[in-house]
N, CA, C and O atoms as CSV, one atom per row, in Angstrom:
chain,resi,resn,atom,element,x,y,z
A,1,MET,N,N,1.205,-0.998,-0.550
A,1,MET,CA,C,0.622,0.104,-0.197
A,1,MET,C,C,0.657,1.661,0.199
A,1,MET,O,O,1.128,2.123,1.238
A,2,ALA,N,N,0.237,2.157,-0.539
A,2,ALA,CA,C,1.194,2.973,-0.080
A,2,ALA,C,C,0.807,4.374,-0.010
A,2,ALA,O,O,-0.220,4.893,-0.447
A,3,ARG,N,N,2.103,5.084,0.807
A,3,ARG,CA,C,1.871,6.319,1.003
A,3,ARG,C,C,1.121,7.027,0.921
A,3,ARG,O,O,0.360,6.710,0.008
A,4,PRO,N,N,0.641,8.565,1.737
A,4,PRO,CA,C,0.009,9.028,0.535
A,4,PRO,C,C,0.965,10.339,0.691
A,4,PRO,O,O,1.842,10.658,1.494
A,5,SER,N,N,0.399,10.927,-0.415
A,5,SER,CA,C,1.939,12.587,-0.851
A,5,SER,C,C,0.776,13.708,-0.647
A,5,SER,O,O,-0.399,13.911,-0.954
A,6,LEU,N,N,2.098,14.445,0.233
A,6,LEU,CA,C,1.883,15.540,-0.055
A,6,LEU,C,C,1.420,16.095,-1.130
A,6,LEU,O,O,2.086,15.837,-2.133
A,7,PRO,N,N,-0.125,17.241,-1.395
A,7,PRO,CA,C,-0.346,17.988,-3.039
A,7,PRO,C,C,-0.122,18.541,-3.031
A,7,PRO,O,O,-1.136,19.198,-3.266
A,8,ALA,N,N,1.059,19.580,-2.869
A,8,ALA,CA,C,2.237,20.372,-3.636
A,8,ALA,C,C,3.402,19.069,-4.471
A,8,ALA,O,O,4.083,18.976,-5.492
A,9,SER,N,N,3.054,18.249,-3.251
A,9,SER,CA,C,5.071,18.016,-3.595
A,9,SER,C,C,5.015,16.481,-4.747
A,9,SER,O,O,5.143,16.378,-5.967
A,10,GLY,N,N,4.834,15.751,-3.958
A,10,GLY,CA,C,4.416,14.491,-4.187
A,10,GLY,C,C,5.017,13.975,-3.441
A,10,GLY,O,O,4.736,12.787,-3.285
A,11,LYS,N,N,6.228,14.599,-2.527
A,11,LYS,CA,C,6.321,13.226,-2.022
A,11,LYS,C,C,5.843,12.235,-0.429
A,11,LYS,O,O,5.001,12.806,0.264
A,12,PRO,N,N,6.017,11.762,-0.249
A,12,PRO,CA,C,5.421,11.260,1.123
A,12,PRO,C,C,4.961,11.420,2.404
A,12,PRO,O,O,5.864,11.530,3.233
A,13,ALA,N,N,4.009,11.462,2.764
A,13,ALA,CA,C,3.836,12.704,4.309
A,13,ALA,C,C,3.722,11.237,5.798
A,13,ALA,O,O,3.150,10.151,5.897
A,14,TYR,N,N,4.253,11.727,6.314
A,14,TYR,CA,C,4.630,10.508,7.317
A,14,TYR,C,C,3.932,10.934,8.511
A,14,TYR,O,O,3.233,11.947,8.484
A,15,LEU,N,N,4.031,10.425,9.271
A,15,LEU,CA,C,3.571,10.012,10.403
A,15,LEU,C,C,3.946,11.396,11.208
A,15,LEU,O,O,3.008,11.876,11.843
A,16,GLY,N,N,5.293,12.150,11.267
A,16,GLY,CA,C,5.542,12.683,12.248
A,16,GLY,C,C,4.919,14.003,11.840
A,16,GLY,O,O,4.866,15.148,12.288
A,17,MET,N,N,4.436,13.279,10.711
A,17,MET,CA,C,4.164,14.930,10.046
A,17,MET,C,C,3.004,16.032,10.183
A,17,MET,O,O,2.747,17.207,10.449
A,18,TRP,N,N,2.498,14.786,9.807
A,18,TRP,CA,C,0.551,14.418,10.509
A,18,TRP,C,C,0.737,14.360,12.188
A,18,TRP,O,O,-0.179,14.734,12.921
A,19,THR,N,N,1.797,13.940,12.629
A,19,THR,CA,C,1.834,14.651,14.181
A,19,THR,C,C,2.068,16.246,14.124
A,19,THR,O,O,1.323,16.952,14.804
A,20,TRP,N,N,3.122,16.867,13.304
A,20,TRP,CA,C,3.249,18.151,14.257
A,20,TRP,C,C,1.479,19.413,13.429
A,20,TRP,O,O,0.839,20.444,13.636
A,21,LEU,N,N,1.577,18.386,12.633
A,21,LEU,CA,C,0.080,19.616,11.752
A,21,LEU,C,C,-1.780,19.081,13.546
A,21,LEU,O,O,-2.451,19.804,14.282
A,22,VAL,N,N,-1.707,17.572,13.329
A,22,VAL,CA,C,-2.401,17.635,14.293
A,22,VAL,C,C,-2.099,18.425,16.012
A,22,VAL,O,O,-2.858,18.369,16.979
A,23,GLN,N,N,-0.921,19.029,15.931
A,23,GLN,CA,C,-0.148,19.070,17.159
A,23,GLN,C,C,-0.238,20.953,17.373
A,23,GLN,O,O,0.258,21.506,18.355
A,24,ARG,N,N,-0.967,21.718,16.242
A,24,ARG,CA,C,-0.354,22.875,16.058
A,24,ARG,C,C,-2.289,23.077,15.501
A,24,ARG,O,O,-2.795,24.175,15.730
A,25,LEU,N,N,-3.199,21.944,14.798
A,25,LEU,CA,C,-4.804,22.136,15.398
A,25,LEU,C,C,-5.603,22.160,16.387
A,25,LEU,O,O,-6.556,22.936,16.318
A,26,ALA,N,N,-5.415,21.217,17.723
A,26,ALA,CA,C,-5.375,20.973,19.629
A,26,ALA,C,C,-5.064,22.354,19.404
A,26,ALA,O,O,-5.901,23.255,19.438
A,27,SER,N,N,-3.429,22.549,19.095
A,27,SER,CA,C,-3.769,24.309,19.712
A,27,SER,C,C,-4.404,25.708,19.610
A,27,SER,O,O,-4.672,26.607,20.407
A,28,LEU,N,N,-4.577,25.428,17.792
A,28,LEU,CA,C,-5.483,26.402,17.656
A,28,LEU,C,C,-7.308,26.546,18.141
A,28,LEU,O,O,-7.965,27.553,18.404
A,29,ALA,N,N,-7.799,24.738,18.100
A,29,ALA,CA,C,-8.799,24.349,19.531
A,29,ALA,C,C,-9.018,25.260,20.605
A,29,ALA,O,O,-10.044,25.903,20.826
A,30,LEU,N,N,-7.814,25.251,21.337
A,30,LEU,CA,C,-7.619,24.872,22.622
A,30,LEU,C,C,-7.245,26.615,22.629
A,30,LEU,O,O,-6.762,26.883,23.729
A,31,LEU,N,N,-7.349,28.171,21.506
A,31,LEU,CA,C,-6.956,28.925,21.727
A,31,LEU,C,C,-8.852,29.647,21.731
A,31,LEU,O,O,-9.551,30.589,22.103
A,32,VAL,N,N,-8.855,28.504,21.103
A,32,VAL,CA,C,-11.130,29.363,21.213
A,32,VAL,C,C,-11.698,28.186,22.344
A,32,VAL,O,O,-12.825,28.634,22.555
A,33,LEU,N,N,-11.555,26.673,23.381
A,33,LEU,CA,C,-12.412,26.097,24.259
A,33,LEU,C,C,-11.572,26.606,25.736
A,33,LEU,O,O,-12.035,26.217,26.808
A,34,LEU,N,N,-10.604,27.293,25.724
A,34,LEU,CA,C,-10.124,27.842,26.829
A,34,LEU,C,C,-11.132,29.111,27.444
A,34,LEU,O,O,-11.834,29.015,28.451
A,35,PRO,N,N,-11.051,29.873,26.884
A,35,PRO,CA,C,-11.885,31.317,27.251
A,35,PRO,C,C,-12.722,30.461,26.536
A,35,PRO,O,O,-11.916,29.813,25.868
A,36,TRP,N,N,-14.118,29.953,26.191
A,36,TRP,CA,C,-15.739,28.835,26.790
A,36,TRP,C,C,-15.045,28.289,27.964
A,36,TRP,O,O,-15.752,28.796,28.835
A,37,HIS,N,N,-14.274,27.701,28.521
A,37,HIS,CA,C,-14.599,26.617,29.612
A,37,HIS,C,C,-14.341,27.511,30.894
A,37,HIS,O,O,-14.677,27.277,32.055
A,38,TRP,N,N,-13.661,28.586,30.383
A,38,TRP,CA,C,-13.212,30.259,31.435
A,38,TRP,C,C,-14.915,30.256,31.720
A,38,TRP,O,O,-15.346,29.812,32.784
A,39,LEU,N,N,-15.651,30.689,30.871
A,39,LEU,CA,C,-16.637,31.394,30.744
A,39,LEU,C,C,-17.955,30.307,31.147
A,39,LEU,O,O,-19.124,30.659,31.304
A,40,ASN,N,N,-17.600,29.378,31.224
A,40,ASN,CA,C,-18.652,27.979,31.086
A,40,ASN,C,C,-18.220,27.084,32.495
A,40,ASN,O,O,-19.287,26.852,33.064
A,41,PRO,N,N,-17.299,26.601,33.136
A,41,PRO,CA,C,-16.371,26.118,33.463
A,41,PRO,C,C,-17.539,24.875,34.137
A,41,PRO,O,O,-17.229,24.066,35.012
A,42,TYR,N,N,-18.569,24.953,33.646
A,42,TYR,CA,C,-19.322,23.119,34.705
A,42,TYR,C,C,-20.668,22.710,33.486
A,42,TYR,O,O,-21.764,22.164,33.357
A,43,LEU,N,N,-19.500,23.515,32.731
A,43,LEU,CA,C,-20.264,21.947,30.876
A,43,LEU,C,C,-19.283,21.058,31.252
A,43,LEU,O,O,-18.158,21.469,31.532
A,44,ARG,N,N,-19.632,19.641,31.301
A,44,ARG,CA,C,-19.347,18.881,31.436
A,44,ARG,C,C,-18.002,18.560,29.949
A,44,ARG,O,O,-16.801,18.297,30.002
A,45,PRO,N,N,-18.946,18.748,28.784
A,45,PRO,CA,C,-18.565,18.754,27.918
A,45,PRO,C,C,-17.140,19.452,27.231
A,45,PRO,O,O,-16.272,18.902,26.554
A,46,VAL,N,N,-17.252,20.861,27.675
A,46,VAL,CA,C,-16.548,21.197,27.302
A,46,VAL,C,C,-15.036,20.965,28.178
A,46,VAL,O,O,-14.020,21.362,27.606
A,47,ARG,N,N,-14.926,20.466,29.252
A,47,ARG,CA,C,-14.698,20.211,30.268
A,47,ARG,C,C,-13.140,19.202,29.470
A,47,ARG,O,O,-11.925,19.300,29.305
A,48,ILE,N,N,-14.511,18.118,29.152
A,48,ILE,CA,C,-13.433,17.211,28.038
A,48,ILE,C,C,-13.080,17.452,26.851
A,48,ILE,O,O,-12.429,16.537,26.346
A,49,ALA,N,N,-13.272,18.391,26.169
A,49,ALA,CA,C,-12.289,18.679,24.851
A,49,ALA,C,C,-11.418,19.647,25.578
A,49,ALA,O,O,-10.853,20.511,24.907
A,50,VAL,N,N,-11.294,19.619,26.479
A,50,VAL,CA,C,-10.792,20.679,26.975
A,50,VAL,C,C,-9.452,18.977,27.052
A,50,VAL,O,O,-8.648,18.622,26.190
A,51,LEU,N,N,-9.714,18.425,28.243
A,51,LEU,CA,C,-8.321,17.363,28.921
A,51,LEU,C,C,-8.099,16.734,26.828
A,51,LEU,O,O,-7.198,17.054,26.053
A,52,ALA,N,N,-8.970,16.079,26.642
A,52,ALA,CA,C,-8.363,15.392,25.545
A,52,ALA,C,C,-8.028,16.398,24.301
A,52,ALA,O,O,-7.974,15.846,23.202
A,53,LEU,N,N,-7.817,17.675,24.336
A,53,LEU,CA,C,-6.959,17.718,23.272
A,53,LEU,C,C,-5.703,18.512,24.633
A,53,LEU,O,O,-4.545,18.526,24.215
A,54,VAL,N,N,-5.912,19.182,26.274
A,54,VAL,CA,C,-4.345,19.350,26.216
A,54,VAL,C,C,-3.583,17.962,25.984
A,54,VAL,O,O,-2.376,17.730,26.053
A,55,LEU,N,N,-4.459,17.261,25.742
A,55,LEU,CA,C,-3.353,15.952,26.205
A,55,LEU,C,C,-2.780,15.357,25.140
A,55,LEU,O,O,-1.736,14.728,24.968
A,56,LEU,N,N,-3.965,15.792,24.253
A,56,LEU,CA,C,-3.142,15.248,22.493
A,56,LEU,C,C,-2.091,16.569,22.207
A,56,LEU,O,O,-1.131,15.938,21.765
A,57,HIS,N,N,-1.574,18.305,22.173
A,57,HIS,CA,C,-1.154,18.822,22.692
A,57,HIS,C,C,0.446,18.333,23.071
A,57,HIS,O,O,1.473,18.421,22.398
A,58,ALA,N,N,0.107,17.545,25.022
A,58,ALA,CA,C,1.157,17.241,25.775
A,58,ALA,C,C,2.177,16.899,24.475
A,58,ALA,O,O,3.103,17.532,23.967
A,59,MET,N,N,1.211,14.846,24.015
A,59,MET,CA,C,1.882,14.036,24.412
A,59,MET,C,C,2.965,13.968,23.358
A,59,MET,O,O,4.075,13.435,23.337
A,60,ALA,N,N,1.899,15.073,22.021
A,60,ALA,CA,C,2.827,15.562,20.608
A,60,ALA,C,C,4.030,16.389,20.579
A,60,ALA,O,O,4.819,16.708,19.690
A,61,GLY,N,N,3.872,16.773,22.502
A,61,GLY,CA,C,5.273,18.716,22.315
A,61,GLY,C,C,5.989,17.447,23.528
A,61,GLY,O,O,6.923,18.012,24.097
A,62,ILE,N,N,5.811,15.791,24.128
A,62,ILE,CA,C,6.826,15.498,24.383
A,62,ILE,C,C,7.630,14.430,23.294
A,62,ILE,O,O,8.749,13.923,23.385
A,63,ARG,N,N,6.317,14.278,21.966
A,63,ARG,CA,C,7.212,13.424,21.067
A,63,ARG,C,C,9.130,13.685,20.707
A,63,ARG,O,O,10.222,13.116,20.679
A,64,VAL,N,N,8.035,15.702,20.380
A,64,VAL,CA,C,9.347,16.329,19.692
A,64,VAL,C,C,10.549,17.091,20.921
A,64,VAL,O,O,11.634,17.560,20.578
A,65,MET,N,N,10.164,17.068,21.995
A,65,MET,CA,C,10.895,17.058,22.365
A,65,MET,C,C,12.131,15.405,22.959
A,65,MET,O,O,13.289,15.159,23.293
A,66,LEU,N,N,11.078,14.878,22.783
A,66,LEU,CA,C,12.438,13.479,22.794
A,66,LEU,C,C,13.730,13.499,21.662
A,66,LEU,O,O,14.863,13.043,21.512
A,67,LEU,N,N,12.577,14.485,20.884
A,67,LEU,CA,C,13.684,13.481,19.491
A,67,LEU,C,C,14.897,15.573,19.675
A,67,LEU,O,O,16.080,15.751,19.383
A,68,ASP,N,N,14.347,16.138,19.974
A,68,ASP,CA,C,15.454,17.287,19.847
A,68,ASP,C,C,16.359,16.801,20.959
A,68,ASP,O,O,17.136,17.703,21.271
A,69,LEU,N,N,16.536,15.719,21.655
A,69,LEU,CA,C,16.802,16.171,21.874
A,69,LEU,C,C,17.983,14.003,22.367
A,69,LEU,O,O,18.395,13.217,23.220
A,70,GLY,N,N,17.773,14.469,20.385
A,70,GLY,CA,C,18.640,13.031,20.057
A,70,GLY,C,C,17.305,11.138,20.212
A,70,GLY,O,O,17.405,10.381,19.246
A,71,PHE,N,N,16.715,10.879,20.893
A,71,PHE,CA,C,16.292,10.283,20.149
A,71,PHE,C,C,15.807,9.375,19.387
A,71,PHE,O,O,14.724,9.088,18.877
A,72,GLY,N,N,16.777,9.017,19.424
A,72,GLY,CA,C,16.501,8.110,17.228
A,72,GLY,C,C,15.386,8.730,17.190
A,72,GLY,O,O,14.560,9.087,18.030
A,73,GLU,N,N,15.592,8.866,15.038
A,73,GLU,CA,C,14.492,9.373,14.264
A,73,GLU,C,C,14.032,7.632,14.013
A,73,GLU,O,O,13.213,7.538,13.099
A,74,ARG,N,N,14.395,6.331,14.625
A,74,ARG,CA,C,13.864,4.994,13.660
A,74,ARG,C,C,13.043,4.663,14.690
A,74,ARG,O,O,13.270,3.483,14.955
A,75,TRP,N,N,11.839,5.296,15.718
A,75,TRP,CA,C,12.240,4.969,16.668
A,75,TRP,C,C,11.140,5.664,16.857
A,75,TRP,O,O,10.611,5.584,17.965
A,76,GLN,N,N,10.620,6.392,15.968
A,76,GLN,CA,C,10.011,7.908,15.729
A,76,GLN,C,C,7.893,7.030,15.932
A,76,GLN,O,O,6.872,7.002,16.620
A,77,ARG,N,N,8.567,6.533,14.709
A,77,ARG,CA,C,6.582,5.494,14.882
A,77,ARG,C,C,6.085,4.886,15.692
A,77,ARG,O,O,4.865,4.828,15.844
A,78,GLY,N,N,7.364,3.999,16.749
A,78,GLY,CA,C,6.965,3.527,17.990
A,78,GLY,C,C,6.592,4.835,19.425
A,78,GLY,O,O,5.688,4.908,20.257
A,79,LEU,N,N,7.815,5.701,19.122
A,79,LEU,CA,C,6.567,7.150,20.420
A,79,LEU,C,C,5.851,6.785,20.129
A,79,LEU,O,O,5.262,5.843,20.659
A,80,VAL,N,N,5.398,7.646,18.635
A,80,VAL,CA,C,3.772,8.730,18.181
A,80,VAL,C,C,3.326,7.504,18.706
A,80,VAL,O,O,4.411,7.316,19.255
A,81,TRP,N,N,2.532,6.268,19.095
A,81,TRP,CA,C,1.884,5.921,19.190
A,81,TRP,C,C,2.571,5.140,20.664
A,81,TRP,O,O,2.671,4.003,20.205
A,82,LEU,N,N,2.861,5.078,21.462
A,82,LEU,CA,C,2.492,4.469,22.254
A,82,LEU,C,C,2.315,5.922,22.923
A,82,LEU,O,O,1.202,5.965,23.449
A,83,LEU,N,N,3.040,7.161,23.093
A,83,LEU,CA,C,2.768,8.022,23.628
A,83,LEU,C,C,0.789,8.353,23.013
A,83,LEU,O,O,-0.079,8.981,23.620
A,84,ALA,N,N,0.704,7.751,21.868
A,84,ALA,CA,C,-0.399,7.393,22.183
A,84,ALA,C,C,-1.260,6.665,22.917
A,84,ALA,O,O,-2.274,7.279,23.250
A,85,ALA,N,N,-1.199,5.876,23.168
A,85,ALA,CA,C,-1.570,4.715,23.709
A,85,ALA,C,C,-1.834,6.259,24.943
A,85,ALA,O,O,-2.742,7.090,24.993
A,86,LEU,N,N,-0.479,6.062,25.844
A,86,LEU,CA,C,0.075,6.182,27.307
A,86,LEU,C,C,-1.157,8.252,27.000
A,86,LEU,O,O,-1.382,8.518,28.181
A,87,GLY,N,N,-1.374,8.636,26.727
A,87,GLY,CA,C,-2.936,10.018,26.620
A,87,GLY,C,C,-4.109,9.291,26.505
A,87,GLY,O,O,-4.854,9.255,27.484
A,88,ALA,N,N,-4.322,8.878,25.790
A,88,ALA,CA,C,-6.018,8.075,26.412
A,88,ALA,C,C,-5.723,7.178,26.911
A,88,ALA,O,O,-6.337,6.317,26.280
A,89,GLY,N,N,-4.932,6.475,27.991
A,89,GLY,CA,C,-4.546,6.521,29.364
A,89,GLY,C,C,-4.740,7.009,30.310
A,89,GLY,O,O,-5.267,6.728,31.386
A,90,LEU,N,N,-4.164,7.993,29.759
A,90,LEU,CA,C,-4.950,9.213,30.216
A,90,LEU,C,C,-5.718,10.470,30.920
A,90,LEU,O,O,-5.798,11.319,31.807
A,91,PHE,N,N,-6.321,9.698,29.478
A,91,PHE,CA,C,-7.879,10.634,28.933
A,91,PHE,C,C,-9.278,9.774,29.843
A,91,PHE,O,O,-10.207,10.318,30.441
A,92,PHE,N,N,-8.980,8.146,29.659
A,92,PHE,CA,C,-9.609,7.586,30.021
A,92,PHE,C,C,-9.961,7.941,31.505
A,92,PHE,O,O,-10.999,8.182,32.121
A,93,PHE,N,N,-8.834,7.875,31.754
A,93,PHE,CA,C,-8.555,7.737,33.255
A,93,PHE,C,C,-8.905,9.384,34.294
A,93,PHE,O,O,-9.160,9.606,35.478
A,94,PHE,N,N,-8.716,10.314,32.940
A,94,PHE,CA,C,-8.700,11.796,33.713
A,94,PHE,C,C,-10.465,11.326,33.406
A,94,PHE,O,O,-11.052,10.814,34.360
A,95,VAL,N,N,-11.085,11.480,32.352
A,95,VAL,CA,C,-12.867,12.022,31.798
A,95,VAL,C,C,-13.184,11.655,33.097
A,95,VAL,O,O,-13.765,12.667,33.488
A,96,GLN,N,N,-13.185,10.690,34.238
A,96,GLN,CA,C,-14.169,10.430,35.399
A,96,GLN,C,C,-13.831,11.195,36.689
A,96,GLN,O,O,-13.839,10.796,37.854
A,97,PHE,N,N,-13.384,13.000,35.920
A,97,PHE,CA,C,-13.135,13.764,37.124
A,97,PHE,C,C,-13.485,14.781,36.524
A,97,PHE,O,O,-13.473,15.825,37.177
A,98,ALA,N,N,-13.947,14.835,34.982
A,98,ALA,CA,C,-14.244,15.914,34.329
A,98,ALA,C,C,-15.912,16.257,34.920
A,98,ALA,O,O,-16.526,17.238,34.501
């Protein structure tokens, strides 16, 4: 199965690029949701969305920090899935308190 390619360049789209893009989209969504959460702190769906986006953004940030510290690029795919599993576990643990 061929990897999806970027429209402009035709180069393959790697998991690291998608992780970067998801982190940026999560930060933009947090810019909208955090003021809404501050105005309505008792809306459970907003609290759950903020929790999910913060964890998503944090796990992607941890990935970037580990790569910057020299954690090998050859483990990048496994690192993404490990951090995604850790983030999902943290989400399902903390969602009961939201």
